[in-house]
C-alpha positions in Angstrom: 4.3 5.1 20.2 0.9 6.8 18.9 0.1 9.6 16.5 1.5 12.9 17.9 3.8 11.3 20.1 7.3 13.1 21.2 10.7 11.8 21.5 13.2 13.8 23.2 17.1 13.6 22.1 20.1 15.5 23.1 24.1 14.8 21.5 26.4 14.5 24.4 30.2 14.4 23.5 32.6 11.1 25.3 35.6 10.2 24.9 35.0 7.6 22.3 32.6 10.0 20.0 29.5 11.8 20.3 26.1 10.1 22.2 22.7 10.3 20.7 20.9 9.9 23.6 16.6 9.3 23.1 13.7 9.1 25.8 10.1 8.8 25.2 7.1 8.5 27.6 8.2 5.5 28.4 11.9 6.1 29.5 15.3 5.8 27.4 15.0 4.5 23.8 18.6 5.2 23.0 22.0 6.1 23.6 24.5 4.9 20.9 27.2 6.5 19.4 27.3 8.8 16.3 29.6 7.2 14.5 29.8 10.4 12.5 26.1 10.6 12.3 24.1 13.8 12.2 22.3 14.0 15.9 19.5 16.1 14.4 18.6 13.9 11.3 19.1 10.5 13.2 17.1 11.3 15.7 14.3 12.4 13.1 14.5 9.0 11.5 14.3 7.5 14.9 11.0 9.6 15.8 9.7 8.7 12.3 9.8 5.0 13.0 8.3 5.3 15.8 5.6 7.9 14.7 6.5 10.4 16.9 8.0 14.0 16.7 11.5 14.4 17.7 12.0 17.3 19.9 15.9 18.2 20.9 15.5 18.7 24.7 19.0 18.2 26.4 17.7 19.8 30.2 15.5 16.4 29.9 18.4 14.2 29.2 21.0 16.0 31.4 20.5 13.4 34.4 21.7 10.9 32.0 24.5 12.9 30.5 25.8 13.6 33.6 25.9 10.3 34.7 28.0 9.0 31.4 30.1 12.1 31.9 30.6 9.9 35.4 31.4 7.2 33.6 33.8 8.1 31.7 35.9 9.8 33.9 36.3 6.7 35.9 33.5 6.4 38.5 31.1 3.8 39.1 27.7 5.2 37.8 24.6 4.2 39.0 22.2 5.0 36.1 19.1 6.3 37.2 17.1 6.4 33.8 13.6 4.8 33.4 14.7 2.0 30.3 11.5 1.9 27.4 11.6 -2.3 27.6 8.6 -2.2 25.3 10.2 -1.2 23.0 12.0 -4.7 22.9 10.7 -8.9 21.4 10.7 -10.9 24.0 13.8 -12.8 23.5 15.6 -9.6 22.7 14.3 -7.9 26.3 15.2 -11.1 28.1 18.8 -10.8 27.2 18.9 -7.3 27.3 17.5 -7.0 31.1 20.1 -9.8 32.2 22.7 -7.6 30.4 21.8 -4.5 32.6 22.1 -6.2 35.7 26.4 -7.3 34.9 27.9 -5.3 37.6 30.3 -2.4 36.3 33.9 -4.7 35.9 32.6 -7.9 35.4 32.5 -10.1 32.6 29.9 -12.8 30.9 30.0 -15.0 28.3 27.6 -15.4 25.4 27.3 -18.8 26.3 26.8 -18.3 30.1 24.3 -15.3 29.7 21.7 -18.0 26.9 21.5 -19.9 30.0 20.8 -17.9 32.4 17.9 -17.2 30.5 16.6 -20.2 30.0 18.1 -20.6 26.6 21.3 -23.0 26.9 21.3 -23.6 23.2 21.0 -19.7 21.9 24.4 -18.3 22.4 24.3 -17.1 19.1 21.2 -15.5 19.4 22.5 -14.0 22.3 25.2 -12.0 20.0 22.6 -11.1 17.8 20.2 -9.7 20.6 23.5 -7.5 21.8 24.7 -6.3 18.1 21.0 -4.4 18.0 20.9 -3.3 21.6 19.9 0.7 21.3 21.2 1.6 24.6 24.6 1.1 24.6 26.7 1.7 28.2 23.3 1.9 29.9 22.0 -1.6 29.2 26.3 -2.8 29.1 26.6 -5.2 26.2 30.3 -4.1 26.3 30.9 -7.0 29.2 30.0 -9.9 27.6 32.5 -11.7 25.7 33.4 -14.6 24.0 33.6 -18.2 26.3 37.5 -17.9 26.1 37.4 -14.4 26.8 38.3 -12.6 23.5 36.2 -9.6 23.2 33.4 -11.1 20.7 31.5 -8.2 18.8 30.6 -5.1 19.3 28.9 -1.8 17.1 29.9 1.3 15.5 32.8 2.3 14.0 36.3 0.8 15.4 34.4 -2.0 17.4 36.7 -4.3 19.1 38.8 -1.3 20.1 35.9 0.8 21.4 34.8 -2.3 23.8 38.1 -3.3 24.7 38.3 0.4 25.5 35.8 0.5 27.7 36.3 -2.6 29.5 39.6 -1.6 30.6 38.0 1.6 31.7 35.9 -0.2 33.9 38.9 -2.7 35.2 41.0 0.0 36.0 38.2 2.0 38.0 37.6 -1.2 39.5 40.6 -1.7 40.5 41.9 2.0 41.5 38.4 1.4 43.8 39.2 -1.8 45.5 
């Protein structure tokens, strides 16, 4: 972002902990669990790394907060927020763009995702790209699992439990809707 740029942020509650939502003029930049961090200072650090200023604006992110609430209530949301894909290096962008298309309640393996983006031997690199996904749930990296069906990694506190909870939420919601 250029000098004088602004990012808008808000904190929103979820059953798995508070989420920090940050957007810039190009779209959503982050939707991350705070895991005990203070939202304002985290947003300030995020903005400073982009030569921007952070401005708390809950109204600017209200639609996404509502959509996340719908998600955690067990309904299948359609996240309507634009994502700022320019923040990612090309490989991570390909990984995350494909990940963003994984349907609610579905799962795919790291290897399958690597193959689908044209890098069949890059399952570990796919995992690394997902590990640094700053837009959790909206870009559903929790839907990517190991080839044997086990969970694999996920970021933050209680990472494995959080990933399992998200997948269970989706599976039970999908089963109830069927």
